[in-house]
C-alpha positions, 0 to 999 in steps of 0.5 A: 494487542497484535504484534507489529508486523514488519513490511518488506515492500508495498505492492499494488492490488489491482483486483480491489478498489479504494474505499475512499475514491474508488480507484485501483490499485489498493496498497498491500504490504508484503514480507518475505513474498507473502501479503501481511497487510492489505489496505482498503485504500489506494496510495494517494488516499493512504499516504495523502500524497498525489505522487503515490498514484504511481505504485513505483513510488511506494517503496521510497524512503518516505513510506518506510521502504 
């Protein structure tokens, strides 16, 4: 099993589109400035929260930020 990788911040990737709804950006996770997690979904589809359409909300406590 792969070890769990800690994520420092969630960052938007505007070059990709959500596999569910087709919007952009998708969510990536960074650690020490490097991408360690790349989602295939936008914020609302990943977290099931409409307010997650705004990447500024991605690092609030509700998402472990």
